[in-house]
C-alpha positions as CSV (number, residue, x, y, z in Angstrom):
1,M,0.0,0.0,0.0
2,K,1.3,3.4,-0.9
3,M,2.4,5.9,1.8
4,K,-0.2,8.5,0.6
5,R,-2.9,6.0,1.5
6,I,-1.3,4.7,4.7
7,L,-0.9,8.1,6.3
8,P,-4.6,9.1,6.1
9,I,-5.6,5.7,7.5
10,L,-3.2,6.0,10.4
11,A,-4.4,9.5,11.1
12,A,-8.1,8.4,11.1
13,S,-7.2,5.5,13.3
14,A,-5.5,7.7,15.8
15,V,-8.5,10.0,16.0
16,T,-10.8,7.1,16.5
17,V,-8.6,5.8,19.4
18,L,-8.5,9.2,21.0
19,L,-12.3,9.5,20.7
20,L,-12.6,6.2,22.7
21,L,-10.0,7.2,25.3
22,R,-11.2,10.8,25.8
23,P,-15.0,10.7,25.4
24,Q,-15.6,13.5,27.9
25,E,-13.2,15.9,26.2
26,A,-14.8,15.1,22.8
27,A,-18.3,15.7,24.2
28,G,-17.2,19.0,25.7
29,A,-15.7,20.1,22.4
30,V,-18.9,19.1,20.6
31,R,-20.9,21.3,23.0
32,A,-18.4,24.2,22.5
33,G,-18.6,23.8,18.7
34,L,-22.4,23.8,18.8
35,A,-22.4,26.9,21.0
36,L,-20.1,28.6,18.5
37,C,-22.3,27.7,15.6
38,G,-25.5,28.8,17.4
39,G,-23.9,32.1,18.7
40,T,-21.8,33.1,15.8
41,V,-21.8,30.9,12.6
42,I,-25.5,30.6,12.0
43,P,-26.5,34.2,12.8
44,S,-23.8,35.6,10.6
45,L,-23.6,33.3,7.7
46,F,-27.2,32.0,7.1
47,P,-28.8,35.4,6.3
48,F,-25.8,36.5,4.3
49,F,-25.8,33.3,2.3
50,A,-29.5,33.7,1.6
51,A,-29.0,37.3,0.5
52,I,-26.1,36.6,-1.8
53,S,-27.8,33.6,-3.4
54,L,-30.9,35.7,-4.0
55,L,-28.9,38.5,-5.6
56,L,-27.2,36.0,-7.9
57,Q,-30.5,34.4,-9.0
58,L,-32.1,37.7,-9.6
59,G,-29.2,38.8,-11.9
60,A,-27.5,41.4,-9.7
61,S,-24.1,40.2,-10.9
62,D,-24.8,41.8,-14.3
63,V,-25.3,45.2,-12.7
64,L,-22.3,44.8,-10.4
65,G,-20.2,43.6,-13.3
66,R,-20.8,46.8,-15.3
67,L,-20.1,49.0,-12.2
68,C,-16.9,47.2,-11.2
69,A,-15.4,46.4,-14.6
70,P,-13.4,49.7,-14.7
71,V,-11.6,48.5,-11.4
72,M,-11.4,44.7,-11.9
73,K,-10.1,44.7,-15.4
74,P,-7.0,46.9,-14.9
75,L,-6.2,45.6,-11.4
76,F,-7.0,41.9,-11.6
77,R,-7.5,41.4,-15.4
78,M,-10.9,39.9,-14.7
79,R,-14.4,40.7,-15.7
80,G,-16.4,43.0,-13.4
81,E,-18.6,40.1,-12.0
82,C,-15.5,38.8,-10.2
83,A,-15.9,41.7,-7.7
84,L,-18.9,40.0,-6.1
85,P,-17.0,37.0,-4.5
86,L,-14.3,39.4,-3.3
87,L,-16.8,41.7,-1.7
88,A,-18.8,38.8,-0.3
89,G,-15.7,37.4,1.4
90,L,-14.5,40.7,2.9
91,L,-18.0,41.5,4.2
92,G,-19.5,38.1,5.0
93,G,-16.4,36.2,6.1
94,Y,-15.3,32.7,5.5
95,P,-16.4,30.9,3.3
96,S,-18.8,33.4,1.6
97,G,-16.3,34.4,-1.1
98,A,-15.7,30.8,-2.1
99,K,-19.4,30.0,-2.3
100,T,-20.1,33.1,-4.3
101,A,-17.3,32.3,-6.8
102,A,-18.6,28.8,-7.3
103,G,-22.2,30.2,-7.8
104,L,-21.0,32.6,-10.5
105,Y,-19.1,29.8,-12.2
106,A,-22.2,27.5,-12.0
107,Q,-24.3,30.2,-13.7
108,G,-21.8,30.6,-16.5
109,R,-21.0,34.2,-15.4
110,I,-17.2,33.7,-15.0
111,T,-14.7,31.2,-16.4
112,R,-13.2,28.3,-14.6
113,Q,-9.8,30.0,-14.6
114,E,-11.4,33.1,-13.0
115,A,-13.2,31.1,-10.4
116,E,-10.1,29.1,-9.4
117,L,-8.0,32.3,-9.2
118,L,-10.7,34.0,-7.1
119,L,-10.4,31.1,-4.6
120,G,-6.9,32.3,-3.9
121,F,-7.9,35.7,-2.6
122,C,-11.7,36.1,-2.3
123,D,-12.2,33.7,0.7
124,N,-11.6,36.0,3.6
125,C,-12.5,36.9,7.2
126,G,-15.3,39.3,7.7
127,P,-15.2,42.4,9.9
128,A,-17.5,41.1,12.6
129,F,-15.0,38.4,13.7
130,L,-12.0,40.7,13.7
131,L,-13.6,43.8,15.3
132,G,-15.8,41.9,17.8
133,Y,-14.2,38.5,18.7
134,V,-10.5,39.3,18.2
135,G,-10.4,43.1,18.7
136,A,-12.9,43.9,21.5
137,G,-12.9,40.4,22.9
138,L,-9.4,39.1,22.9
139,F,-7.3,42.3,22.8
140,G,-9.8,44.5,24.7
141,D,-9.5,47.1,22.0
142,A,-11.8,47.5,19.0
143,A,-9.2,49.7,17.3
144,A,-6.8,46.7,17.2
145,G,-9.5,44.7,15.5
146,L,-10.0,47.5,13.0
147,R,-6.3,47.5,12.2
148,L,-6.3,43.7,11.8
149,Y,-9.2,44.0,9.4
150,L,-7.6,46.7,7.3
151,I,-4.4,44.6,7.2
152,H,-6.5,41.6,6.1
153,V,-8.1,43.5,3.3
154,L,-4.9,44.9,2.0
155,A,-3.1,41.5,2.2
156,A,-6.0,39.9,0.2
157,L,-5.9,42.6,-2.5
158,L,-2.1,42.3,-2.8
159,T,-2.4,38.5,-3.0
160,G,-5.0,38.9,-5.8
161,L,-2.7,41.3,-7.7
162,L,0.2,38.8,-7.5
163,L,-1.8,35.7,-8.4
164,C,-3.5,37.3,-11.3
165,R,-0.2,38.3,-12.8
166,L,1.3,34.8,-12.2
167,H,-1.5,33.2,-14.1
168,K,-2.6,35.2,-17.1
169,D,-5.0,32.6,-18.7
170,R,-8.7,33.6,-18.1
171,G,-10.3,31.2,-20.5
172,L,-11.9,32.1,-23.8
173,A,-15.4,30.9,-23.3
174,L,-17.8,31.1,-20.4
175,P,-18.3,27.6,-19.0
176,G,-21.5,25.9,-18.0
177,A,-25.1,26.4,-19.2
178,A,-26.2,29.9,-19.9
179,L,-28.9,31.4,-17.7
180,P,-32.4,30.6,-18.7
181,A,-34.1,33.0,-21.1
182,V,-37.0,33.5,-18.7
183,P,-35.8,35.1,-15.5
184,V,-36.3,33.2,-12.2
185,S,-39.4,34.5,-10.4
186,F,-38.9,36.2,-7.1
187,P,-40.8,33.5,-5.1
188,Q,-38.7,30.8,-6.7
189,A,-35.5,32.7,-6.1
190,L,-36.4,33.4,-2.5
191,T,-37.3,29.8,-1.5
192,S,-34.4,28.4,-3.4
193,S,-32.0,30.9,-1.7
194,I,-33.2,30.1,1.8
195,A,-33.1,26.4,1.4
196,G,-29.6,26.5,-0.2
197,A,-28.4,28.9,2.5
198,L,-29.6,26.5,5.3
199,A,-27.9,23.5,3.7
200,S,-24.6,25.4,3.3
201,T,-24.7,26.8,6.8
202,L,-25.3,23.4,8.4
203,N,-22.5,21.9,6.3
204,I,-20.2,24.6,7.7
205,C,-21.3,23.9,11.2
206,A,-20.4,20.3,10.8
207,F,-16.8,21.2,10.0
208,V,-16.7,23.7,12.9
209,V,-17.8,21.1,15.4
210,F,-15.5,18.4,13.9
211,F,-12.4,20.6,14.1
212,Q,-13.3,21.7,17.6
213,V,-13.3,18.0,18.6
214,L,-10.0,17.4,16.7
215,S,-8.3,20.2,18.6
216,A,-9.5,19.0,22.0
217,L,-8.5,15.3,21.6
218,P,-4.7,15.4,22.1
219,P,-3.8,14.7,25.7
220,T,-1.5,17.8,25.8
221,P,-2.5,21.2,24.3
222,L,-1.5,21.7,20.7
223,P,1.3,24.3,20.1
224,L,-0.1,27.6,19.1
225,P,1.1,27.5,15.5
226,V,-0.4,24.1,15.0
227,L,-3.7,25.1,16.7
228,G,-3.9,28.2,14.5
229,A,-3.2,26.4,11.3
230,L,-5.8,23.8,12.2
231,E,-8.7,26.0,13.5
232,M,-8.6,29.8,13.4
233,T,-11.0,30.5,16.2
234,G,-9.3,28.3,18.7
235,G,-5.9,29.6,17.7
236,A,-7.0,33.2,18.1
237,A,-8.4,32.4,21.6
238,A,-5.0,31.2,22.7
239,L,-3.2,34.4,21.7
240,T,-1.6,36.8,24.2
241,P,-2.8,40.3,23.7
242,N,0.6,41.9,22.9
243,R,2.6,42.8,19.8
244,A,3.5,39.2,19.1
245,G,-0.1,38.1,19.5
246,F,-1.2,40.9,17.1
247,I,1.2,39.6,14.4
248,A,0.2,36.0,15.0
249,A,-3.5,36.9,14.8
250,A,-3.0,38.6,11.4
251,A,-1.1,35.5,10.1
252,M,-3.8,33.1,11.4
253,V,-6.6,35.0,10.0
254,G,-4.8,35.4,6.6
255,W,-4.3,31.6,6.5
256,G,-7.8,30.8,7.7
257,G,-7.1,27.4,9.1
258,L,-7.7,23.9,7.8
259,S,-11.3,24.0,9.0
260,V,-12.0,27.0,6.8
261,H,-10.3,25.4,3.8
262,C,-12.5,22.3,4.2
263,Q,-15.6,24.4,4.4
264,A,-14.7,26.1,1.2
265,M,-13.8,22.8,-0.5
266,S,-17.2,21.4,0.5
267,L,-19.1,24.3,-1.0
268,T,-17.1,24.3,-4.3
269,A,-16.8,20.6,-4.8
270,P,-20.0,20.3,-6.9
271,E,-18.5,22.5,-9.5
272,G,-15.2,20.6,-9.6
273,L,-13.0,23.7,-9.1
274,S,-9.3,23.1,-8.5
275,F,-7.9,24.4,-5.2
276,R,-4.3,24.9,-6.4
277,W,-4.5,28.7,-6.3
278,H,-6.4,28.6,-3.0
279,W,-3.6,27.0,-1.1
280,T,-1.0,29.2,-2.7
281,G,-3.1,32.4,-2.1
282,K,-3.8,31.7,1.5
283,A,-0.1,30.9,2.3
284,V,0.9,34.2,0.5
285,Q,-1.8,36.1,2.3
286,A,-0.7,34.8,5.7
287,V,2.9,35.9,5.1
288,L,1.8,39.3,3.8
289,S,-0.5,39.8,6.8
290,A,2.2,39.0,9.2
291,L,4.6,41.5,7.5
292,L,2.0,44.2,7.4
293,A,1.0,43.6,11.1
294,A,4.7,43.8,12.1
295,G,4.8,47.3,10.7
296,A,1.4,48.3,12.2
297,A,1.8,46.8,15.6
298,V,2.3,49.2,18.5
């Protein structure tokens, strides 16, 4: 059996053994994950997913595309519609940008190349998490959260500028089926958007709970870099509110964490999009975020 098959089996076996040996810790992590979902994930993502899906189905990407084309074309060499996933990620948080990019690709509004490039810099953290949870909650200073958010936005834009110049192919033809000639009625769009948003939100909650359990299973606490790379929220909660913690927070949020990556993959999997630029982009964004934070930390 090849090593690339042996390692996942060994990892899954280790998790299973730890679940049997540490059932109380696992149960506590499930409760903590469900509390996080009920208190933060569902209230923030469900209505946003529904609103973005409704806008897509009603054809708002056409209007936004015309408005944003003068900015997106010279900066990112993309059509104007590509601004919607970028805005969704920066305003709605993980993984709104990835879901929106996949939705535009499914509608035939952007090419596969554009969608895959967008995954490298449109899947970002929203202001609510950085201003509220990290800034006001962990650092006791909303201004620190605002600085982190501005750093995050700038790092995402710089990453996009870099990726879009490394990969110049945007595809010649729009993929997928064209939109139907008869527009979707508002009742149809509304009901479809709400049902789809619920399914996507529950899917994300499953990953949040799983990675909460995964982080709690080891008998000794995970090192901070490992914890942050695995699950962003848990990593941020373990930070010290000082200059080093500020820089580490910027890097963690820029990377997103394996939990966030899995959430994005689950939402884009039906469209078969490659994640090669996603991994590259998040790694670059993490480095840029740390460098920018080092210059902005006080």
